[in-house]
C-alpha positions as CSV (number, residue, x, y, z in Angstrom):
1,X,1.5,6.0,-35.1
2,X,3.8,5.5,-32.0
3,X,1.6,4.6,-29.0
4,X,3.4,6.9,-26.6
5,X,0.2,8.4,-24.9
6,X,-2.8,6.8,-23.3
7,X,-5.3,8.1,-25.9
8,X,-3.2,6.5,-28.6
9,X,-3.4,3.2,-26.8
10,X,-7.2,3.6,-26.7
11,X,-7.2,4.2,-30.5
12,X,-5.0,1.2,-31.0
13,X,-7.3,-1.1,-28.9
14,X,-10.4,0.4,-30.6
15,X,-9.0,-0.5,-34.1
16,X,-7.8,-3.9,-32.8
17,X,-11.0,-5.1,-31.1
18,X,-13.8,-2.7,-31.8
19,X,-17.1,-4.2,-30.8
20,X,-15.7,-7.8,-30.4
21,X,-14.2,-7.6,-27.0
22,X,-15.1,-6.2,-23.5
23,X,-13.0,-3.3,-22.3
24,X,-14.9,-2.7,-19.0
25,X,-17.6,-4.1,-16.8
26,X,-19.5,-2.0,-14.3
27,X,-22.1,-3.3,-11.9
28,X,-25.1,-1.1,-11.6
29,X,-28.3,-2.0,-9.7
30,X,-27.2,-5.6,-9.5
31,X,-26.5,-6.0,-13.3
32,X,-23.1,-6.1,-14.9
33,X,-23.0,-3.7,-17.8
34,X,-20.3,-4.5,-20.4
35,X,-18.5,-1.8,-22.5
36,X,-16.6,-2.8,-25.6
37,X,-13.6,-1.0,-26.9
38,X,-15.9,0.7,-29.3
39,X,-18.1,2.0,-26.5
40,X,-15.0,3.0,-24.6
41,X,-13.6,5.0,-27.6
42,X,-16.8,6.8,-28.3
43,X,-17.4,7.8,-24.7
44,X,-13.8,9.2,-24.6
45,X,-14.1,10.9,-27.9
46,X,-17.4,12.7,-27.4
47,X,-16.7,13.7,-23.9
48,X,-13.4,15.2,-25.1
49,X,-15.1,17.1,-27.8
50,X,-17.8,18.2,-25.4
51,X,-15.1,19.6,-23.1
52,X,-13.5,21.4,-26.1
53,X,-16.9,23.0,-27.0
54,X,-17.1,24.3,-23.5
55,X,-13.6,25.9,-23.7
56,X,-11.0,23.2,-22.8
57,X,-7.7,23.8,-24.6
58,X,-4.5,21.9,-24.9
59,X,-2.4,22.4,-21.7
60,X,-5.4,22.9,-19.5
61,X,-6.2,20.8,-16.4
62,X,-9.4,19.0,-15.4
63,X,-9.9,17.9,-11.8
64,X,-11.7,14.6,-11.1
65,X,-13.4,13.6,-7.8
66,X,-15.3,10.3,-7.5
67,X,-15.2,6.6,-7.0
68,X,-14.0,3.9,-9.2
69,X,-16.4,3.9,-12.2
70,X,-15.9,4.0,-15.9
71,X,-16.7,7.7,-16.2
72,X,-13.6,8.6,-14.2
73,X,-11.4,6.7,-16.7
74,X,-13.2,8.2,-19.7
75,X,-13.0,11.7,-18.3
76,X,-9.3,11.4,-17.7
77,X,-8.6,9.9,-21.1
78,X,-10.8,12.5,-22.7
79,X,-8.9,15.4,-21.1
80,X,-5.6,13.8,-22.2
81,X,-6.9,13.3,-25.8
82,X,-7.0,17.0,-26.4
83,X,-3.6,17.8,-24.8
84,X,-4.9,18.4,-21.2
85,X,-3.9,16.8,-17.9
86,X,-6.1,15.1,-15.2
87,X,-5.9,16.0,-11.5
88,X,-7.2,13.3,-9.2
89,X,-8.9,14.2,-5.9
90,X,-9.8,11.7,-3.2
91,X,-13.5,11.4,-2.5
92,X,-13.1,11.9,1.3
93,X,-11.4,15.3,0.9
94,X,-13.3,18.1,2.6
95,X,-14.2,21.3,0.6
96,X,-11.1,23.2,1.8
97,X,-8.8,20.4,0.6
98,X,-10.7,20.2,-2.7
99,X,-10.4,24.0,-3.1
100,X,-6.7,23.9,-2.6
101,X,-6.0,21.3,-5.2
102,X,-8.5,22.8,-7.8
103,X,-7.1,26.2,-7.3
104,X,-3.4,25.3,-7.1
105,X,-3.7,23.2,-10.3
106,X,-5.5,25.9,-12.2
107,X,-8.2,23.5,-13.2
108,X,-10.7,24.8,-15.8
109,X,-13.3,22.0,-15.3
110,X,-14.2,19.6,-12.5
111,X,-15.8,16.2,-13.2
112,X,-17.6,15.0,-10.1
113,X,-19.4,11.7,-9.4
114,X,-22.6,12.8,-7.7
115,X,-24.5,15.3,-5.7
116,X,-22.2,15.2,-2.7
117,X,-19.1,15.9,-4.7
118,X,-20.9,18.5,-6.8
119,X,-22.0,20.3,-3.7
120,X,-18.3,20.5,-2.6
121,X,-17.5,22.4,-5.8
122,X,-20.5,24.6,-5.5
123,X,-19.5,25.5,-1.9
124,X,-16.1,26.8,-3.1
125,X,-17.2,28.1,-6.5
126,X,-16.5,31.7,-5.7
127,X,-12.9,30.8,-4.6
128,X,-12.0,29.0,-7.8
129,X,-12.8,31.5,-10.6
130,X,-11.0,29.6,-13.3
131,X,-13.5,26.7,-13.1
132,X,-16.1,27.0,-15.9
133,X,-18.3,24.1,-15.1
134,X,-18.7,21.1,-12.7
135,X,-19.8,18.0,-14.6
136,X,-21.6,15.1,-12.8
137,X,-22.1,11.5,-14.0
138,X,-24.5,10.1,-11.3
139,X,-27.9,11.8,-11.8
140,X,-29.4,10.7,-8.5
141,X,-30.7,13.8,-6.7
142,X,-29.5,16.2,-9.4
143,X,-32.9,16.9,-11.1
144,X,-33.3,20.2,-9.2
145,X,-29.9,21.7,-10.2
146,X,-30.7,24.3,-12.9
147,X,-27.6,26.4,-12.7
148,X,-25.8,26.3,-16.1
149,X,-22.5,26.0,-14.2
150,X,-23.6,22.5,-13.4
151,X,-23.9,20.0,-16.4
152,X,-24.6,16.3,-16.6
153,X,-22.4,13.8,-18.4
154,X,-24.9,13.0,-21.1
155,X,-25.3,16.8,-21.9
156,X,-21.5,17.1,-22.5
157,X,-21.6,13.9,-24.7
158,X,-24.3,15.5,-26.8
159,X,-22.2,18.7,-27.0
160,X,-19.4,16.6,-28.3
161,X,-21.4,14.9,-31.0
162,X,-22.6,18.4,-32.2
163,X,-19.0,19.6,-32.2
164,X,-17.9,16.8,-34.4
165,X,-20.4,17.7,-37.1
166,X,-18.6,21.0,-37.6
167,X,-15.1,19.8,-36.8
168,X,-14.8,16.3,-38.3
169,X,-11.5,14.5,-37.6
170,X,-10.5,17.0,-34.9
171,X,-10.4,14.4,-32.2
172,X,-8.3,11.9,-34.1
173,X,-5.9,14.7,-35.2
174,X,-5.5,15.8,-31.5
175,X,-4.8,12.3,-30.4
176,X,-2.2,11.8,-33.1
177,X,-0.5,15.1,-32.1
178,X,-0.2,13.9,-28.6
179,X,3.4,13.7,-27.1
180,X,4.6,11.1,-24.7
181,X,6.5,13.7,-22.8
182,X,3.5,15.9,-22.2
183,X,1.8,15.8,-18.8
184,X,-0.8,13.1,-18.3
185,X,-1.7,13.6,-14.6
186,X,-1.0,16.0,-11.7
187,X,-0.7,13.6,-8.8
188,X,-0.9,15.4,-5.4
189,X,1.0,14.0,-2.5
190,X,-0.6,13.3,0.8
191,X,0.6,16.5,2.4
192,X,2.0,14.8,5.6
193,X,5.0,17.1,5.6
194,X,3.2,20.3,4.5
195,X,0.8,21.4,1.8
196,X,0.2,18.8,-0.9
197,X,2.6,19.0,-3.9
198,X,1.4,18.4,-7.4
199,X,3.8,15.9,-9.1
200,X,3.6,16.2,-12.9
201,X,3.6,12.7,-14.4
202,X,3.9,12.3,-18.2
203,X,2.4,9.7,-20.5
204,X,5.9,8.2,-20.9
205,X,6.2,7.9,-17.1
206,X,3.0,5.8,-16.9
207,X,3.5,3.7,-20.0
208,X,7.2,3.2,-19.4
209,X,6.8,2.1,-15.9
210,X,4.0,-0.4,-16.5
211,X,5.8,-1.8,-19.5
212,X,8.7,-2.6,-17.3
213,X,6.4,-4.1,-14.8
214,X,4.9,-6.5,-17.5
215,X,8.4,-7.8,-18.2
216,X,8.3,-9.6,-14.8
217,X,4.6,-9.8,-14.1
218,X,2.7,-9.9,-17.5
219,X,-1.0,-9.2,-18.0
220,X,-3.0,-10.5,-20.9
221,X,-6.0,-9.3,-22.9
222,X,-7.9,-12.3,-21.5
223,X,-7.4,-11.1,-17.9
224,X,-9.7,-9.3,-15.6
225,X,-8.5,-6.5,-13.2
226,X,-10.6,-5.3,-10.3
227,X,-10.5,-1.5,-9.9
228,X,-11.1,-0.7,-6.3
229,X,-8.4,1.5,-4.7
230,X,-8.8,5.2,-5.4
231,X,-7.8,6.3,-8.9
232,X,-6.4,9.5,-7.4
233,X,-3.6,7.3,-6.0
234,X,-0.6,6.8,-8.3
235,X,-0.7,3.0,-8.0
236,X,-4.2,2.8,-9.5
237,X,-3.0,5.2,-12.2
238,X,-0.2,2.8,-13.1
239,X,-2.1,-0.5,-12.9
240,X,-5.7,0.4,-13.8
241,X,-5.4,3.5,-15.9
242,X,-2.2,2.7,-17.8
243,X,-1.8,-1.1,-17.3
244,X,-5.3,-2.0,-18.7
245,X,-4.7,0.0,-21.9
246,X,-1.2,-1.4,-22.5
247,X,-2.3,-5.0,-22.0
248,X,-5.9,-4.9,-23.2
249,X,-7.1,-6.3,-19.8
250,X,-10.7,-6.0,-18.9
251,X,-11.3,-3.5,-16.0
252,X,-14.1,-4.4,-13.6
253,X,-15.8,-2.0,-11.2
254,X,-17.8,-3.3,-8.2
255,X,-21.1,-1.6,-7.4
256,X,-20.5,-0.6,-3.8
257,X,-17.9,-1.4,-1.1
258,X,-20.7,-3.3,0.7
259,X,-21.3,-5.6,-2.3
260,X,-17.6,-6.0,-3.3
261,X,-17.2,-9.6,-2.0
262,X,-20.2,-10.7,-4.0
263,X,-19.2,-8.7,-7.0
264,X,-15.7,-10.1,-7.3
265,X,-17.0,-13.6,-6.8
266,X,-19.1,-13.1,-9.9
267,X,-16.3,-11.8,-12.1
268,X,-13.3,-13.7,-10.7
269,X,-10.5,-11.1,-11.3
270,X,-7.1,-12.4,-12.2
271,X,-5.5,-9.3,-10.7
272,X,-6.3,-6.9,-8.0
273,X,-4.7,-4.3,-5.7
274,X,-5.7,-3.7,-2.1
275,X,-4.0,-1.5,0.5
276,X,-2.6,-3.3,3.5
277,X,-5.5,-2.1,5.6
278,X,-8.0,-3.8,3.2
279,X,-6.0,-7.1,3.3
280,X,-6.0,-7.0,7.1
281,X,-9.8,-6.2,7.2
282,X,-10.4,-9.1,4.8
283,X,-8.4,-11.5,7.0
284,X,-10.3,-10.3,10.1
285,X,-13.6,-10.7,8.3
286,X,-12.8,-14.4,7.3
287,X,-11.7,-15.2,10.9
288,X,-14.9,-13.7,12.3
289,X,-17.1,-15.7,9.8
290,X,-15.2,-18.9,10.6
291,X,-16.3,-18.5,14.2
292,X,-19.9,-18.8,13.0
293,X,-19.2,-21.8,10.8
294,X,-20.5,-25.2,11.7
295,X,-18.5,-27.8,13.6
296,X,-17.2,-29.7,10.6
297,X,-16.1,-26.5,8.7
298,X,-14.2,-25.3,11.7
299,X,-12.7,-28.6,12.4
300,X,-11.4,-29.0,8.8
301,X,-10.0,-25.5,8.7
302,X,-8.1,-26.0,11.9
303,X,-6.9,-29.4,10.8
304,X,-5.7,-28.3,7.4
305,X,-4.4,-24.8,8.1
306,X,-0.9,-26.3,9.2
307,X,-0.8,-27.9,5.7
308,X,-1.3,-24.4,4.2
309,X,1.4,-22.9,6.4
310,X,3.7,-25.7,5.2
311,X,3.0,-24.6,1.6
312,X,3.5,-20.9,2.4
313,X,6.7,-21.5,4.4
314,X,8.2,-23.7,1.7
315,X,7.4,-21.1,-1.0
316,X,8.8,-18.3,1.1
317,X,12.0,-20.4,1.5
318,X,12.1,-20.9,-2.2
319,X,12.0,-24.7,-1.9
320,X,9.8,-27.4,-3.4
321,X,7.3,-29.6,-1.5
322,X,7.9,-33.3,-1.6
323,X,5.3,-35.7,-3.2
324,X,3.7,-36.3,0.2
325,X,3.2,-32.7,1.1
326,X,2.1,-31.8,-2.5
327,X,-0.7,-34.5,-2.1
328,X,-1.7,-33.0,1.2
329,X,-1.9,-29.5,-0.2
330,X,-4.1,-30.7,-3.0
331,X,-6.4,-32.4,-0.6
332,X,-6.5,-29.3,1.6
333,X,-7.3,-27.1,-1.4
334,X,-10.0,-29.4,-2.6
335,X,-11.6,-29.7,0.8
336,X,-11.2,-26.3,2.4
337,X,-9.0,-23.6,0.9
338,X,-10.6,-23.4,-2.6
339,X,-14.0,-22.8,-1.1
340,X,-12.5,-20.2,1.3
341,X,-10.9,-18.4,-1.6
342,X,-14.1,-18.6,-3.6
343,X,-16.1,-17.1,-0.7
344,X,-13.9,-14.0,-0.8
345,X,-13.9,-13.8,-4.6
346,X,-10.3,-14.8,-5.1
347,X,-10.5,-18.3,-6.5
348,X,-9.2,-17.2,-9.9
349,X,-6.8,-14.5,-8.7
350,X,-3.3,-14.9,-10.2
351,X,-1.7,-11.6,-9.2
352,X,-3.0,-10.1,-5.9
353,X,-1.0,-7.0,-4.8
354,X,-0.7,-5.1,-1.5
355,X,0.6,-1.5,-1.4
356,X,0.8,1.4,1.0
357,X,2.0,0.4,4.5
358,X,3.9,-2.9,4.8
359,X,1.5,-5.8,5.6
360,X,2.1,-7.6,8.9
361,X,4.1,-10.9,8.2
362,X,1.4,-13.1,9.9
363,X,-1.3,-11.7,7.6
364,X,0.9,-12.1,4.5
365,X,1.8,-15.7,5.5
366,X,-1.9,-16.5,6.2
367,X,-3.1,-15.4,2.7
368,X,-0.3,-17.5,1.1
369,X,-1.3,-20.4,3.3
370,X,-4.8,-20.5,1.8
371,X,-3.4,-20.3,-1.7
372,X,-3.5,-16.5,-2.5
373,X,0.0,-15.7,-3.9
374,X,0.2,-12.2,-2.4
375,X,2.9,-9.8,-3.5
376,X,4.1,-6.4,-2.1
377,X,4.6,-3.4,-4.3
378,X,6.2,-0.1,-3.5
379,X,6.2,3.2,-5.3
380,X,5.6,7.0,-5.0
381,X,3.7,9.7,-6.9
382,X,7.1,11.1,-8.0
383,X,8.7,7.8,-9.3
384,X,5.8,5.5,-10.1
385,X,6.2,1.8,-9.3
386,X,9.7,1.2,-8.0
387,X,9.9,-2.3,-6.8
388,X,7.9,-5.4,-6.1
389,X,8.2,-9.1,-5.4
390,X,9.5,-10.6,-8.6
391,X,8.2,-14.1,-9.6
392,X,8.5,-16.5,-6.7
393,X,11.3,-14.6,-5.0
394,X,9.2,-13.5,-2.1
395,X,10.3,-12.2,1.3
396,X,7.7,-11.1,3.8
397,X,10.0,-8.6,5.4
398,X,10.8,-6.8,2.1
399,X,9.1,-4.5,-0.4
400,X,10.5,-6.5,-3.2
401,X,13.3,-5.9,-5.7
402,X,13.8,-3.0,-8.1
403,X,11.7,-3.3,-11.3
404,X,13.5,-3.7,-14.6
405,X,14.7,-0.2,-15.7
406,X,14.7,1.1,-12.2
407,X,17.9,2.1,-10.5
408,X,18.5,2.8,-6.8
409,X,21.2,4.2,-4.7
410,X,21.4,4.3,-0.9
411,X,23.1,7.2,0.7
412,X,25.2,7.0,3.9
413,X,22.1,8.1,5.8
414,X,20.2,5.1,4.4
415,X,18.0,7.2,2.2
416,X,17.0,5.5,-1.0
417,X,17.3,7.4,-4.3
418,X,15.4,6.3,-7.4
419,X,15.8,6.8,-11.1
420,X,13.9,5.3,-14.0
421,X,11.0,5.5,-16.4
422,X,8.5,6.8,-13.9
423,X,10.6,9.8,-12.6
424,X,8.3,12.9,-12.5
425,X,9.3,16.2,-14.2
426,X,8.6,18.6,-11.4
427,X,6.2,19.8,-8.7
428,X,3.7,22.2,-10.2
429,X,4.5,25.8,-9.2
430,X,7.0,24.6,-6.6
431,X,10.6,24.9,-7.9
432,X,12.1,24.9,-4.4
433,X,10.6,21.4,-3.5
434,X,11.5,20.2,-7.0
435,X,15.2,21.0,-6.4
436,X,15.2,19.1,-3.2
437,X,13.4,16.1,-4.5
438,X,15.0,15.8,-7.9
439,X,18.7,16.1,-8.0
440,X,20.7,15.0,-11.0
441,X,17.7,12.9,-12.2
442,X,17.6,11.0,-8.9
443,X,14.5,11.2,-6.8
444,X,15.1,11.9,-3.1
445,X,11.9,10.7,-1.3
446,X,13.1,10.6,2.3
447,X,12.6,6.9,2.8
448,X,15.3,4.9,4.6
449,X,15.9,1.4,3.2
450,X,18.4,-1.4,3.5
451,X,19.4,-3.6,0.6
452,X,20.0,-7.2,1.8
453,X,22.4,-9.8,0.3
454,X,19.8,-11.1,-2.0
455,X,18.9,-7.8,-3.5
456,X,15.7,-7.3,-1.6
457,X,14.7,-3.8,-0.5
458,X,13.9,-3.6,3.3
459,X,11.9,-0.5,4.2
460,X,13.2,0.9,7.5
461,X,11.5,4.3,8.2
462,X,11.5,7.9,7.1
463,X,15.0,9.2,7.2
464,X,14.0,12.0,9.5
465,X,12.8,9.5,12.1
466,X,16.1,7.4,12.2
467,X,18.1,7.7,15.4
468,X,21.9,8.0,15.6
469,X,24.7,6.2,17.4
470,X,28.1,7.6,18.6
471,X,29.9,7.0,15.3
472,X,27.1,8.8,13.4
473,X,25.5,5.6,11.9
474,X,21.7,5.5,11.8
475,X,19.3,3.0,13.2
476,X,15.5,2.6,12.7
477,X,14.2,2.2,16.3
478,X,10.5,2.3,15.5
479,X,11.0,-0.3,12.6
480,X,12.9,-2.6,14.9
481,X,10.4,-2.3,17.8
482,X,7.5,-3.0,15.4
483,X,9.2,-6.0,13.9
484,X,10.1,-7.5,17.2
485,X,6.4,-7.2,18.3
486,X,5.4,-9.3,15.2
487,X,6.8,-12.3,17.1
488,X,4.1,-14.1,19.0
489,X,6.5,-14.5,22.0
490,X,7.3,-10.7,22.4
491,X,4.7,-8.4,23.8
492,X,6.7,-5.1,23.9
493,X,10.2,-3.9,23.1
494,X,12.2,-0.8,23.3
495,X,15.2,-0.2,21.2
496,X,18.1,1.6,23.1
497,X,20.9,3.6,21.5
498,X,21.5,7.3,21.0
499,X,24.5,9.5,20.2
500,X,26.2,8.7,23.6
501,X,26.1,4.9,22.9
502,X,28.3,2.8,20.6
503,X,25.8,0.1,19.6
504,X,22.1,-0.8,19.5
505,X,20.5,-2.8,22.3
506,X,17.0,-3.9,23.3
507,X,14.8,-4.3,26.4
508,X,12.2,-6.9,25.6
509,X,9.0,-8.0,27.4
510,X,7.9,-11.5,26.6
511,X,4.2,-12.3,26.1
512,X,3.4,-14.1,29.2
513,X,0.4,-16.1,27.9
514,X,2.0,-17.3,24.7
515,X,5.5,-17.8,26.0
516,X,4.0,-19.6,29.0
517,X,2.0,-21.9,26.7
518,X,5.2,-22.6,24.8
519,X,7.1,-23.4,28.0
520,X,4.3,-25.8,29.1
521,X,4.3,-27.5,25.7
522,X,8.1,-28.0,26.1
523,X,7.8,-29.2,29.7
524,X,9.6,-26.2,31.2
525,X,8.5,-25.5,34.7
526,X,8.0,-21.9,35.9
527,X,6.2,-20.0,38.7
528,X,5.8,-16.4,37.8
529,X,6.4,-13.9,35.0
530,X,9.7,-13.1,36.5
531,X,10.8,-16.8,36.6
532,X,9.6,-17.4,33.1
533,X,11.3,-14.3,31.6
534,X,14.8,-15.5,32.9
535,X,14.6,-19.0,31.7
536,X,17.6,-19.8,29.3
537,X,15.1,-21.6,26.9
538,X,13.0,-18.4,26.7
539,X,16.1,-16.4,26.0
540,X,17.0,-18.8,23.3
541,X,13.5,-18.3,21.8
542,X,13.8,-14.5,21.8
543,X,17.4,-14.8,20.5
544,X,16.0,-16.3,17.4
545,X,13.5,-13.5,16.9
546,X,16.2,-10.9,17.4
547,X,18.6,-12.7,15.0
548,X,15.8,-12.8,12.4
549,X,15.4,-9.0,12.8
550,X,19.1,-8.4,12.5
551,X,19.2,-10.2,9.2
552,X,17.0,-7.5,7.8
553,X,19.1,-4.6,9.1
554,X,22.3,-2.9,8.1
555,X,25.3,-4.1,10.2
556,X,25.6,-0.9,12.1
557,X,21.9,-0.9,13.1
558,X,21.8,-4.5,14.4
559,X,20.9,-5.3,18.0
560,X,24.1,-6.4,19.7
561,X,22.8,-7.2,23.2
562,X,19.3,-7.5,24.8
563,X,17.6,-8.3,28.1
564,X,14.2,-9.9,28.8
565,X,12.8,-7.6,31.3
566,X,11.8,-9.2,34.6
567,X,8.4,-7.5,34.8
568,X,5.6,-6.4,32.6
569,X,5.4,-2.8,31.5
570,X,2.5,-1.3,33.2
571,X,0.3,1.8,32.5
572,X,-0.2,2.3,36.3
573,X,3.5,2.8,36.6
574,X,3.6,5.3,33.8
575,X,5.6,2.9,31.6
576,X,2.9,2.8,29.0
577,X,0.2,5.1,27.9
578,X,-3.4,4.0,28.4
579,X,-3.4,2.9,24.7
580,X,-0.3,0.7,25.5
581,X,2.3,2.8,23.8
582,X,5.7,2.7,25.5
583,X,6.9,6.0,27.0
584,X,10.4,5.7,25.7
585,X,12.1,8.5,27.7
586,X,10.5,7.4,31.0
587,X,11.3,3.7,30.5
588,X,14.9,4.5,29.6
589,X,15.3,6.7,32.7
590,X,13.6,4.1,35.0
591,X,15.7,1.2,33.8
592,X,18.9,3.2,33.5
593,X,20.8,0.7,35.7
594,X,19.9,-2.1,33.3
595,X,20.9,-0.1,30.3
596,X,24.2,0.9,31.9
597,X,24.8,-2.8,32.6
598,X,24.2,-3.6,29.0
599,X,26.8,-1.1,27.9
600,X,29.3,-2.2,30.6
601,X,29.5,-5.6,29.0
602,X,28.2,-7.4,32.1
603,X,26.3,-10.7,31.6
604,X,23.7,-10.1,34.3
605,X,22.2,-7.4,36.5
606,X,20.5,-7.6,39.9
607,X,17.2,-5.8,39.5
608,X,15.4,-4.6,42.6
609,X,11.6,-4.6,42.5
610,X,9.2,-3.0,45.1
611,X,6.2,-5.1,46.0
612,X,3.1,-3.6,47.6
613,X,1.0,-6.0,49.5
614,X,-2.8,-5.6,50.1
615,X,-2.3,-4.9,53.8
616,X,-0.1,-1.9,53.0
617,X,3.2,-3.5,53.6
618,X,6.0,-2.9,51.2
619,X,8.6,-5.5,50.3
620,X,11.5,-5.8,47.9
621,X,12.7,-8.5,45.7
622,X,16.0,-9.0,43.9
623,X,16.0,-10.6,40.4
624,X,19.1,-11.6,38.4
625,X,18.3,-10.3,34.9
626,X,20.4,-12.0,32.2
627,X,22.0,-10.0,29.4
628,X,22.4,-11.9,26.2
629,X,25.0,-10.9,23.6
630,X,24.4,-11.7,19.9
631,X,27.8,-10.8,18.3
């Protein structure tokens, strides 16, 4: 039997390992419950037959809403075993959002975790007439629900066992008849540009993509994977749902978000996926706890962190540490970093991934400094996993390189097109959007990227958010501003361009505290912000940051000239909002003379500033603002 569907892989693993190997571990009431591949297989089999006895047919859809627990996995596989497709819904969706997805997908059943999610279905019951039953798996608070529309997990399992008595071999026959090209999941998009669209993803899409992934980042049947990000997200579908079946990896489920750190310390996962927000939160949590550490712990951490950064920077430069630094790193790991990794449950982690929004470089670098080899992954509902950091070829600024079997093209508008094993078939009941997104078997997702000289993909922005120069070339203003502000020496930046200008320039505000400290450390005398901002050495410092940014931009989008503004942007002068966001139009208009000087090829500009004294007098100062050219 060719294992071209997820249920066929379950069958394979059941016959291979049976009762001899763990397939899942779930923590409940403080106790880890282990499920073997036999347990796994039986739960899927009897729940599938229970659904069939209730009316599920091949081609039907079943919606799932709940947290990461074995029952989600089993319900999804059970649906697929008899020719159906699973529809994932995020737990924080309100009833109106749930109603849209359940109704639009024509779901016949809904499997919900608990009372909260069940009540959402009951609230919209009259608006989703195709739904025959809602089935819950967490029994807490459900004892008073006597409506036959509402059924418990165990009840459906018993129905499945009864069904098998009169239909022996039916489940195995349906699994064997499964086709890899048939829909496995309907993955609904976030709906940021309109109503959510249901991307139809086949078994071959899931299995093909993760098999390509394993060519560069293999998983083993001795590994442990932590399932934490929502299974309604395509990335968890690829890694947890499909990846664990293909590799035979054990999937672990923490009890609650509040107990996650303790839970993962107990299991020591080799692989896990967090969103960038989770990684940022984890870093902040560690920093906060270090503030409460004793004197010796804080002293050792501060003493040895530069050693960790030396390791991280050497890895990112793809170089090797010499014997002296290797010895220091080993000492730092033994004294501090191992225990720090252990405290957050990552002492055994071999493959930690970050997905979603791009992680800030300083956070990425910090995790690698303490010995966590973080990697970025990128994908979409419509094309699966597209690229990732391969092996030790890591660039903080990139989202990685295309996976084996993935092809990409970049249009003249910088839009990336993808083609490969994960390419979806269509959006359910939405041929117009399908035609826009899938053209000649290429996926048009609307993301703008740049491919650097080493084959790394640099995410720029959404194509619709790019700005345009005189010659029609596009540049990512928001991306460039955000990346410049990653520098510790830069507080704010505004990228200048537009259809009436021939190149990109920048107005940069230095960070007075950090740049001032740097100046003092380098024995550079200064008196005021204005004086410091115009120091040639400070310009040299900012020049390096701008050059680093330019290396990750297409030639036409690179910053050609910049100035370090002679004053700080101020909310009281309407240059910033009260949340410190730059008012682009206002700033460009206010500093029009400086901008005109940048584009007139002058090397400096005399800026006039109005000073209001406490006694009401008004004075004026003239500052010579330097204009630096990069190329």
